[in-house]
C-alpha positions as CSV (number, residue, x, y, z in Angstrom):
1,M,43.8,84.8,-28.0
2,P,43.5,81.0,-28.5
3,F,45.1,78.7,-26.1
4,Y,47.3,77.4,-29.0
5,K,48.5,79.4,-32.0
6,H,48.3,76.1,-34.0
7,H,46.8,72.8,-33.1
8,V,48.1,69.9,-35.3
9,F,46.3,66.5,-35.4
10,F,48.1,63.5,-36.9
11,C,45.9,60.7,-37.9
12,T,47.7,57.6,-36.4
13,N,44.8,55.2,-37.1
14,F,45.5,51.6,-37.8
15,R,43.0,49.5,-39.7
16,E,43.3,45.7,-39.0
17,D,41.3,44.8,-42.0
18,G,44.1,45.7,-44.4
19,R,42.5,48.8,-46.0
20,K,44.9,51.8,-46.4
21,C,45.5,53.7,-43.2
22,C,47.9,56.4,-41.9
23,Q,49.7,54.1,-39.6
24,H,50.9,52.1,-42.7
25,A,53.0,55.2,-43.4
26,D,54.5,55.1,-39.9
27,A,52.3,58.1,-38.8
28,Q,53.1,57.7,-35.1
29,A,56.8,58.1,-35.8
30,M,56.0,61.2,-37.9
31,R,54.0,62.7,-35.2
32,D,56.7,62.0,-32.6
33,H,59.2,63.6,-34.9
34,A,57.1,66.7,-35.3
35,K,56.6,67.0,-31.6
36,K,60.3,66.6,-30.9
37,R,61.2,69.2,-33.6
38,C,58.6,71.8,-32.3
39,K,60.1,71.4,-28.8
40,A,63.6,71.9,-30.2
41,L,62.6,75.0,-32.0
42,G,60.9,76.4,-28.8
43,I,57.5,76.6,-30.4
44,H,55.7,73.8,-28.5
45,G,53.1,74.4,-25.8
46,Q,50.7,77.0,-24.5
47,G,50.4,80.1,-26.9
48,A,52.4,78.2,-29.5
49,V,52.0,74.8,-31.1
50,R,50.3,71.6,-29.8
51,I,50.9,68.3,-31.6
52,N,48.3,65.6,-31.1
53,N,47.3,62.2,-32.2
54,A,43.9,61.8,-33.8
55,G,41.9,58.7,-34.5
56,C,40.7,58.2,-38.0
57,L,40.2,61.4,-39.8
58,D,38.3,59.5,-42.6
59,R,40.6,60.6,-45.3
60,C,43.1,57.7,-45.2
61,E,43.0,57.1,-49.0
62,E,44.7,60.5,-49.3
63,G,47.0,59.8,-46.5
64,P,48.9,59.9,-44.4
65,I,47.0,62.9,-43.0
66,I,47.5,65.8,-40.7
67,V,45.2,68.8,-40.2
68,V,46.4,72.2,-38.8
69,Y,44.0,74.6,-36.9
70,P,43.0,77.3,-37.1
71,G,42.3,77.3,-40.8
72,E,41.5,73.6,-41.1
73,T,44.6,73.1,-43.5
74,W,44.7,69.4,-44.5
75,Y,48.1,68.0,-45.4
76,T,49.6,64.8,-46.6
77,Y,53.3,63.9,-46.3
78,V,55.8,61.3,-47.4
79,D,58.7,61.7,-44.9
80,K,60.4,63.7,-42.3
81,Q,61.4,66.4,-44.7
82,D,57.8,67.1,-45.6
83,I,57.0,67.3,-41.9
84,D,59.8,69.7,-41.4
85,E,58.6,71.8,-44.4
86,I,55.1,72.0,-42.8
87,I,56.7,73.0,-39.4
88,D,59.0,75.6,-41.0
89,E,56.7,77.1,-43.5
90,H,53.2,76.9,-41.9
91,L,53.7,76.7,-38.1
92,V,56.8,79.0,-37.9
93,N,56.2,81.4,-40.9
94,G,52.5,81.2,-41.5
95,R,52.6,80.1,-45.1
96,V,50.5,77.1,-46.3
97,V,52.5,74.5,-48.1
98,E,50.6,74.2,-51.2
99,R,52.4,71.2,-52.6
100,L,51.4,69.1,-49.6
101,K,47.9,70.5,-49.1
102,I,44.9,68.3,-49.9
C-alpha cells in the first residue's frame, strides 16, 4: 500500500519576468484551501491525501495547474468550486473530473 492514497501537487510558481504563471491565479491560496478542506473532510494525512506545493510544473500556459498521483492526472482550475469538485470527485470518489483535466 502506498504511503498516501493520493498525492496532490499544486504549482505555486511565480515568474518575476511577467510571463504567465500559476501564482498569478492565486495558486497558494487555492492550495491552502484544498489542504484545509481535506483536513475538514478527514481525508488528509498518511494513508489518505497529501497536498503539497510544487515549483514550476512547466505547464503554466495551461494553468493554474495541479497534478494528482497515482495516475498522473493533470488539472487546471478557476476557483475554489473547481478545487472542491476535484476533491469531492477525484480524491473522495475516485472519479476523474474530465472538464478540468488537461
